[in-house]
C-alpha positions in Angstrom: 0.0 0.0 0.0 1.5 3.3 -1.1 2.0 6.1 1.5 0.1 9.3 0.6 2.1 12.2 -0.4 1.7 14.9 2.2 3.4 18.2 2.5 2.9 21.2 4.8 2.9 24.9 5.3 4.0 25.6 8.8 4.2 29.4 9.3 5.0 31.1 12.7 2.4 33.8 13.5 5.0 36.2 14.9 4.3 38.9 12.3 3.0 39.4 8.8 4.6 37.2 6.3 7.1 38.7 3.9 8.2 37.9 0.3 10.7 35.3 1.6 8.0 33.5 3.5 5.9 33.4 0.4 8.8 32.1 -1.7 9.1 29.1 0.6 5.4 28.6 0.7 5.0 28.7 -3.1 7.8 26.0 -3.5 6.3 23.8 -0.9 3.0 23.9 -2.6 4.5 23.4 -6.1 6.4 20.5 -4.8 3.4 18.7 -3.4 0.9 19.6 -6.1 3.4 18.5 -8.9 3.5 15.1 -7.2 -0.3 14.8 -6.8 -0.1 15.2 -3.0 -2.0 16.7 -0.2 -1.1 19.9 1.6 -1.6 20.5 5.3 -1.7 24.0 7.0 -0.1 23.9 10.5 0.3 27.0 12.7 3.6 26.9 14.6 2.7 29.2 17.5 4.6 27.5 20.3 6.4 30.7 21.7 3.8 32.8 23.6 6.2 35.7 23.8 6.5 36.1 19.9 3.3 34.5 18.4 0.1 36.4 18.5 -3.4 34.9 17.8 -4.4 37.9 15.5 -1.8 36.7 13.0 -3.2 33.2 12.5 -6.3 34.2 10.2 -4.1 36.7 8.5 -1.5 34.1 7.5 -4.2 31.9 6.2 -5.9 34.7 4.2 -2.5 35.9 2.8 -1.7 32.4 1.5 -5.1 32.2 -0.2 -4.7 35.7 -1.6 -1.5 34.4 -3.5 -3.5 31.4 -4.8 -2.3 28.7 -2.5 -4.7 26.2 -1.1 -4.5 23.2 1.4 -6.5 20.0 1.8 -6.6 20.0 5.7 -5.4 22.1 8.4 -5.9 25.3 10.3 -9.2 27.2 10.3 -10.7 29.8 12.8 -11.2 28.0 16.2 -8.9 25.1 15.3 -7.1 23.2 18.0 -5.8 20.3 15.9 -3.4 22.1 13.7 -2.3 24.8 16.1 0.8 23.9 18.1 -0.3 25.9 21.2 -3.2 23.5 21.5 -1.0 20.4 21.0 0.7 20.2 24.4 -0.6 16.7 25.1 1.0 15.5 21.8 4.4 16.8 22.9 4.1 15.6 26.4 3.5 12.1 25.1 6.6 12.4 22.8 8.6 13.8 25.7 7.4 10.9 27.9 8.4 8.3 25.4 11.8 9.7 25.2 12.1 9.9 29.0 11.0 6.3 29.4 13.9 5.3 27.0 16.3 7.1 29.3 17.1 9.8 26.9 15.9 12.9 28.8 17.8 14.8 31.6 17.3 18.1 33.4 19.6 21.0 32.7 20.1 23.6 35.4 22.7 25.8 33.6 22.0 29.6 33.6 22.5 31.6 30.4 26.0 32.5 31.5 26.8 28.9 32.4 25.6 27.8 29.0 28.0 30.1 27.3 30.9 28.7 29.4 29.6 25.1 28.9 29.3 25.3 25.1 31.8 25.2 22.2 31.0 27.4 19.1 31.8 24.8 16.5 28.5 23.5 15.2 28.2 23.6 11.4 25.7 26.4 11.5 27.7 28.4 14.0 25.5 27.6 17.0 27.2 26.7 20.3 27.3 23.0 21.1 26.4 22.2 24.8 29.1 20.0 26.5 26.6 17.9 28.4 27.8 18.8 31.8 24.3 18.4 33.4 24.1 14.9 31.9 26.9 13.9 34.2 25.2 15.1 37.4 24.5 12.4 39.9 20.9 11.6 41.1 21.8 13.3 44.4 23.1 16.4 42.7 20.0 16.7 40.6 17.8 16.3 43.6 19.7 19.0 45.4 19.2 21.5 42.6 15.5 20.7 42.4 15.1 21.0 46.2 16.7 24.4 46.0 14.0 25.6 43.6 16.1 25.5 40.5 13.7 25.1 37.4 15.5 23.1 34.8 15.2 23.0 31.1 15.1 19.4 29.8 17.6 18.1 27.2 17.8 14.9 25.1 21.0 12.8 25.4 22.1 12.3 21.8 24.3 9.5 20.8 27.7 9.5 19.1 26.0 8.8 15.8 26.0 10.3 12.4 22.6 11.0 10.8 22.9 11.2 6.9 20.2 12.0 4.4 19.9 13.3 0.8 18.2 16.7 0.6 16.1 17.1 -2.6 17.8 20.4 -3.4 21.1 20.5 -1.5 22.1 17.0 -2.0 23.8 14.6 0.5 24.0 15.9 4.2 25.5 14.4 7.4 25.6 15.5 10.9 27.3 13.8 13.9 24.9 14.4 16.7 27.2 14.6 19.7 29.8 17.0 18.2 27.8 18.9 15.6 24.6 19.7 17.6 25.1 18.3 21.0 22.4 17.5 23.6 19.6 19.9 22.6 16.6 21.2 24.5 13.3 19.5 24.4 11.4 21.7 26.9 12.3 25.1 28.2 12.5 25.9 31.9 9.2 27.8 31.6 7.5 24.6 30.3 7.3 25.6 26.6 8.2 22.7 24.3 11.0 23.3 22.0 10.7 23.6 18.2 12.7 20.4 17.5 10.4 18.1 19.5 7.2 19.9 18.4 8.1 19.7 14.7 9.2 16.1 14.8 6.1 15.0 16.9 3.7 17.0 14.6 5.2 15.7 11.2 5.2 12.2 12.4 1.5 12.3 13.8 0.3 14.1 10.8 2.0 11.8 8.3 4.0 14.4 6.5 6.1 12.8 3.8 7.4 16.0 2.2 9.1 19.0 4.1 10.1 22.1 2.1 11.5 25.0 3.9 14.4 27.5 4.0 18.0 26.2 4.0 18.6 28.0 7.4 16.7 25.1 8.9 18.9 22.5 7.1 21.1 21.9 10.2 17.9 21.1 12.2 16.9 18.3 9.9 19.3 15.5 11.3 18.2 15.9 14.9 14.5 15.9 13.7 15.2 12.7 11.7 16.7 11.1 14.8 13.7 12.2 17.0 11.3 10.8 14.5 13.2 7.5 14.6 13.0 7.4 18.5 9.3 8.2 18.4 8.7 5.4 15.8 7.9 7.5 12.7 9.4 7.4 9.2 11.3 10.5 8.3 9.9 12.7 5.5 11.8 13.6 2.3 13.4 17.1 2.8 14.0 19.9 0.3 15.5 23.1 1.5 15.2 26.2 -0.5 17.5 29.3 -1.1 16.8 32.4 1.0 15.8 35.7 -0.4 18.2 38.5 0.5 18.2 42.4 0.5 20.7 44.0 -1.7 23.0 44.5 1.3 23.1 40.7 1.8 20.8 40.7 4.8 18.1 38.0 4.7 14.5 39.3 4.5 12.8 39.3 7.9 9.5 39.9 9.5 11.2 42.2 12.0 12.3 44.6 9.2 9.0 44.1 7.4 10.8 43.5 4.1 8.1 43.6 1.4 5.5 42.2 3.8 2.3 40.8 2.5 0.4 43.9 3.6 2.5 46.1 1.3 2.4 43.5 -1.6 -1.4 43.4 -1.4 -1.7 47.1 -1.4 0.8 47.7 -4.2 0.6 44.6 -6.5 -1.5 41.7 -7.5 -1.2 38.0 -6.6 -0.2 37.1 -10.2 2.7 39.7 -10.3 3.9 38.4 -6.9 3.9 34.9 -8.0 5.6 35.8 -11.3 8.4 37.5 -9.3 8.7 34.4 -7.0 8.7 32.0 -10.0 11.5 34.2 -11.6 13.5 34.3 -8.4 13.2 30.5 -8.1 14.5 29.8 -11.6 11.0 28.7 -12.8 10.6 31.6 -15.3 13.1 33.4 -17.4 11.6 36.8 -16.5 9.1 38.0 -13.7 5.9 37.6 -15.8 2.6 37.6 -14.1 1.3 34.0 -13.5 -1.0 32.0 -11.3 0.6 29.2 -9.0 -1.4 26.6 -10.8 0.2 27.4 -14.2 3.6 26.5 -12.7 2.7 23.0 -11.4 3.2 21.0 -14.7 6.7 22.1 -15.3 7.9 22.4 -11.7 11.4 20.9 -11.1 13.9 21.2 -8.3 16.7 21.2 -10.9 15.5 24.6 -12.0 15.6 26.1 -8.4 19.1 25.4 -7.4 20.9 26.3 -4.1 22.1 29.9 -4.6 20.4 32.6 -2.4 18.6 35.2 -4.4 18.9 39.1 -4.0 15.6 41.0 -4.2 16.9 44.1 -6.2 15.5 47.0 -8.0 14.5 44.7 -10.9 12.4 42.7 -8.4 10.8 45.9 -7.1 10.0 47.0 -10.6 8.2 43.7 -11.3 5.7 44.5 -8.7 
């Protein structure tokens, strides 16, 4: 029996989407639709400090404005495809890892973390040295009794996770030296991105993940978590980032060509045409609808080089 092809949009409602978010969303949609698969919309609103409920319906509406649809997922009042309502799913995944002896409390302060980490991960992040993993049961009990609220980490093995990215080719990461024991749950009780994404992709039967290459280094640890939780790993395709002329990546914080501006000053067909041009799917930024791009979509056209949104891009809108 063949496994259904299922992709997903997974935006974070921390602000209005910008051109770079739409770029990744369009490629995710084209990837799934070109394979005859289903699309899921999931809202990744785990962080209560950054994510605001008002952005959820706006994100969905902005995707529809561009011409992107989905077969199941978020809608107003939803609790199934909204991460802030899926705590029980993440707790069950956390418990499974804990029962396997893979979880331990980390009492390090921010200052101690800087001292306990080595800045040699492939993506420049600091790699935790595992000092709290080596605490004795008595030392852990003493810290808990003193009122220290720990974060919880997963003890990764000295193993290499390898996979072939659909756009960036063969990838490999040694878990203990390249990423280290990473956090599953913060000290304030909020579940971490890595655990939530792995648990959700597994539970929702996601078989295709398309996202920016800035998340490429997260993929091996998510594959490993999926294996521990008893799920098959999806196929991954990471996409280039869109950059400002000064080399800075587009961001919600800087409101770089956000969808509010795009909707006020352009049309969905012109925006799609620009995105298709930036993706290498068209020789010029000619107006087009997403469905018109499905038949000839190919990752070979996309490539791995980041794209600069320059004056020509502005003129196309």
